N, C-alpha and C positions, 0 to 999 in steps of 0.2 A: 517494597516494590509491589505495585499492583500489576498483575499480569492477567490479561484477558485471553482465554483459550477459546477459539472458535473453529469448529470443524466444518460446519456448513452454514451458509448465509442465504436465506431465502426472502429477505426483505421485511419480514414481520417480527424479527427477533429484537429483543431488548438486551443489550449487553452492558453490564454495569461493573465497574471496578472501583474499589475503594483504596485510596493511597495508604500504604502502610505507615510511613513516617516521612517527615520533611526531608527533601533531598534525594529520595529514592527515585528510580527511573520507572515510569509507567510504560509497560510493554504491551503491544498488540501482537499476540502470538498466533500466527496462522498455522493451524495444525491439520494435516491431511492424514486420514486413517485408512484402514483396509477396506472400508465400505465405499471409498471413492473409486468409481469405475469409469466415469465419463469426464470429458473436458469440463463440463459444467460443474462437476463436483470439485474441481481443482481451481475454480475461479471464484474469487470473493468480490462481489460487487458491493462496495461500501460507499458508493458515490451519493447515496441518500442518507448517510450516517452523520451524526453530529458527534465529534470527538471532544474530549476535555483532557488536556495535559498529557498527550502521548509523546514520549521521547524516543521510542524505538519500535520498529516493525521487525518481527522475527519470523522468517519462513522456516517452519519447524515441522517437517513431516514425521508422523508416527512411524515407528520401526516396521509396522505392518502395512504401510502404504504401498501402492503399486510402484515398483521400481521404474526409474527413468521417466518420471512424469514432469509436466510443466505446472507451475503454480503462479497464479496472477491475482493481483488486487487492483481494483479500480477505485480511485479516490476523487473527490471534488476539490478543485483548486482553492475554493474559499475556506476550506478547513485547514489549509497550510498557513498557520498564523500562530503567534504567541498565545499560549493558553489552549490551543487546539492540537493539531499535528505540528510538532515543533519545526520551525524553520531550520533548526540544527538537528533534524531527525537522524538517528542512526538506523541504517537498513542492514540487517543481518541476514545474509542469504544462506543457501544450503549448498556448499561447494562439494558435491558428490557427482561423479561421472553420470551423465544421462539426465540429470535434473536441471531444469532451467526455470528461473524466476523472472517475473516481470511486474512492472507497475504501470498502470495507466492513470494519467491525471487529466481530468475533464474540466476545462474552464467554464463550460455551460452544461452542467449535469442533467438539466431538465427536472421533471418531477416536482416542480415547485421550489427546488433548491436555488439559492442565489447564483447568478452567473457573475463572473469577474472578468476583467480584461488584463490581468497580470498574474504571474506566478514566478517565484524565484526558488529554484532548487539548489542554488550554489552553496548553501550551507549544509546540505546533507552529506553525511559520511557513510562509508560502506565497508563491511567486512564480509569475507566469503562471497564476493560478488564479482562477476565479470569473467570468471573462468569457464563458464558453461554457456556463453552467449546471452547472459542476462542483459536486459535493457529496460529503458523507461520510454513510454510513449506519452507525449503531451499533445492533447487535442485542443486547439484554440477555439475561440468563439467565432461567430460570423462577422465580428467587428474588428477594430484595430486593437491588437493585443501586444503586450510586452511580456516576453517569455524568456526566462533565464534558465538554462538547463543545469544538469548536475555535472559532476566531474567524471561521470561514467558515460556509456553509450546511450544517447538519447535520440529518439525520432520525434521531430516536432512538426505538427500539421496545423496550418492556419485554415481559417474559414471552414471549420468542421461542423 
């Protein structure tokens, strides 16, 4: 298993994970620690990131993180594909009172990243998700989009 631990994301980081052995699950581990004191510290904007073979996103706050926080990750829709962020991604939340996790999917992330007109989250599975009002926000492009949400609570916006 290759696990990427990332506490803060400021846009100029390079994160590399090397797969341990064939068949292992590559995990993007979002970890919040005690230094996180603002909403910005608890938001991971990875919409400008290129992923390779990630099968799981794990919301995993450190034991010293501020209690009752919200954790968010923003992703570019073009990265949800075989060999990138898996279309069968496992999302592992943090099911503890007061904590809320969220995912934002951008069909047009800007910054020179490619825009797409479709995304399908129907293959994603979830554990420890939904009990604390967790949700997914999908922001469409300015064009005609085809958006398939997940099995969980989704908010879908067109012409964003």
